N, C-alpha and C positions, 0 to 999 in steps of 0.2 A: 198393874201398870207395866208398860213395856219400856224398852230403851229408846223409843222414838222421842226426838226432841220436841219440846213445846216452845211456843213463842211468848215472849214477855218484854216489858219495858223496864229499864233500870230506874228505880225511884230514889234510891239513896246509896251513897258510898259509905261503907263502914271500914274500920281499921283492918289491917292485914289482908288486903285484897278480898274482902267480903262485900257483897252487894245485896240490897233488898230489891227484889224484882217482883213486879205485879204481872201475873200471867194473864193471857187473854181471857181465861175463864173467870177472872176476878180474884183469884187466890193470891196471897202474898207469901213469898218464900225467901229465905236467905240462901245465897249462892256464893260459891268460890270460883276462881278462875281455873280452868283446866290447864294441865301442864304444858300443852303445846302452845297455848296462848301466852303463858309466861315466858317460854323459851323464845318465841318469836316476837316478844315485846309488843303485843297487841294491846292497845289502850281501850278501856271501856269507860264511857262518860255518862253522866246523867242524861236520861232521855233516849239512850240508845236502845234499839230493838235487838234482842239477843235470843239465841236458841239455848234452851236449858234442858238438861237431862235430869229428870227427877229420880231420887233415890227411894225405892219402895220400902226400905227398911227403917230409915231414920226420919222419914217424914219431912218436915219443913226446914230442918237445920242443915242438911248436908246434900245440897244439889249443886250441879256443875254447869257453869257457863261454857259451852263448847264452840260457839260461833257468834260473831258480831254481824248483824244483818244490815 
């Protein structure tokens, strides 16, 4: 896997700014908000299309939402 973002749709909001995201490939992953999104107070809602950077080492549990589309 590379550091290129993949596109997905937010399915569920979990506690402590975690989100369940369904990727365009059909895979479901759990993501957290990137630091810049927290600093600039960007809100993510259910149904939003987001760009996600997948972590190749921790699999489905530690992926980062880097942009709201």
